[in-house]
C-alpha positions in Angstrom: 110.0 122.7 126.5 111.4 122.4 123.0 113.0 119.1 121.8 114.6 118.5 118.5 116.2 115.8 116.5 118.3 115.5 113.4 119.1 112.8 111.0 121.1 112.3 107.9 120.3 109.4 105.6 122.7 108.5 102.8 121.1 107.1 99.7 122.2 105.6 96.4 119.5 107.6 94.5 120.1 111.0 92.9 119.2 114.0 95.0 116.5 115.4 92.7 114.8 112.0 92.4 114.7 111.5 96.2 113.3 115.0 96.7 110.6 114.5 94.1 109.6 111.0 95.3 109.9 111.3 99.0 108.6 114.8 99.5 106.8 116.2 96.4 105.0 113.0 95.4 104.7 111.3 98.8 100.9 111.5 98.5 101.1 108.9 95.7 104.2 107.0 96.7 104.0 106.7 100.5 100.8 104.5 100.6 102.3 102.2 97.9 105.7 101.8 99.6 104.7 101.5 103.2 101.0 100.6 103.3 101.5 99.0 106.7 102.0 102.5 108.0 100.4 105.0 105.6 96.9 104.2 104.3 96.5 107.4 102.3 97.6 111.0 101.7 95.2 113.7 100.6 95.8 117.3 99.6 93.4 119.3 101.8 94.1 122.7 100.4 96.4 124.4 98.0 98.4 123.1 95.0 101.6 121.9 96.5 103.0 125.4 96.9 103.7 127.1 100.3 100.6 127.2 102.4 99.2 123.9 101.0 98.0 121.4 103.6 98.0 117.7 103.2 96.6 115.0 105.5 98.5 111.8 106.0 96.3 108.9 107.2 97.9 106.1 109.2 97.2 102.4 109.9 96.5 101.1 113.4 100.3 100.5 113.6 100.7 104.2 114.5 99.3 105.5 117.8 97.2 108.2 116.0 95.1 108.1 112.9 96.3 111.1 111.0 98.3 114.3 110.8 97.7 117.4 108.8 100.9 119.2 107.7 101.4 122.6 106.1 104.1 123.3 103.6 105.7 126.4 104.9 108.6 126.8 102.4 109.9 125.0 99.3 112.9 125.6 97.1 112.9 123.2 94.1 116.4 124.2 93.0 118.0 123.8 96.5 115.9 120.7 97.2 114.7 122.0 100.5 111.4 122.3 102.3 109.9 123.2 105.7 106.6 121.8 107.1 104.5 122.3 110.2 102.0 120.0 111.8 98.7 121.9 112.0 96.3 119.2 113.2 96.3 115.6 114.4 99.1 113.4 115.6 100.1 114.3 119.2 99.3 118.0 118.6 97.4 119.2 121.7 97.9 116.0 123.7 101.7 115.8 123.9 103.0 118.7 121.8 102.1 122.3 121.1 103.9 122.5 117.8 106.1 120.5 115.4 108.2 121.6 112.5 110.5 119.9 110.1 113.3 121.3 107.8 114.4 118.9 105.1 117.2 119.3 102.6 118.5 116.8 100.0 122.1 117.2 98.8 124.0 115.4 96.1 126.7 113.0 97.3 128.6 111.2 94.6 126.1 109.3 92.5 123.7 109.3 95.3 122.4 111.8 97.9 122.1 112.6 101.5 118.8 113.6 103.1 119.0 115.8 106.1 116.2 116.6 108.5 115.9 118.8 111.5 112.7 118.5 113.5 111.6 120.6 116.4 108.8 119.9 118.9 107.4 122.1 121.6 106.2 119.7 124.2 103.3 120.4 126.5 104.7 121.1 130.0 105.3 117.9 131.9 105.1 115.6 128.9 108.1 113.4 128.0 108.4 113.1 124.2 111.7 111.2 124.1 110.1 107.9 122.9 108.0 109.8 120.4 111.1 111.5 119.0 112.8 108.1 118.7 109.9 106.7 116.8 109.6 109.8 114.5 113.3 109.6 113.6 113.1 105.8 112.9 110.0 106.4 110.8 111.6 109.2 108.8 114.7 107.1 108.1 112.6 104.0 107.1 110.6 106.1 104.7 113.6 107.5 103.0 115.1 104.1 102.7 111.9 102.7 101.2 112.0 105.5 98.6 115.7 104.7 97.9 114.9 101.1 97.3 112.1 102.0 94.9 114.3 104.4 93.0 117.2 102.0 92.8 114.8 99.3 91.5 113.2 101.8 89.1 116.1 104.0 87.9 114.0 106.0 85.4 111.4 106.9 88.0 111.4 110.6 89.1 114.4 111.3 86.8 
C-alpha cells in the first residue's frame, strides 16, 4: 500500500540559498546544524549529479542508524530535486520503497520549500507514525537551515 505526505515550509531565506544549503550542501551543513540527529553524511558514489548516492548517518535519537539515498533528478535553475532511498532506514522492514520530490520557490524576500514524499509500505505494516516523524524531521531541518541563513546572510548567496 502506498502512503504519501506533503509539506510546505515558508522561510525568510532566499530560495537559491535554501536550495543550496538544505539540499546541495547538506552533507556539510546537516551535521553542524542538527548534530543531535545527524552524525555525518558521506558521498558514497557520484559527484552530486543524478545517480549519485549519499549516506546519512543518524544518532541514537533516530530508530535506525543510516539511510542511503540516490539523487534521481536535479534542476539547479528550477530549484528542484528527486531522491529515492536505496538502503537503510525502514527499507525492507517497514517499506519497500521511498521517494521524495522537493521544490523551492521564491516568495517575497523569502521562499517556500515544498516536499512530496511517497512510501510503499510492506503489506500489513502501518507507517502512519513513521510518516508523522519524517514530516516533522523535514520541517525541523528546513527551519534549522533557515535560522542559519538568517543569522549568516552571506552564506550560500
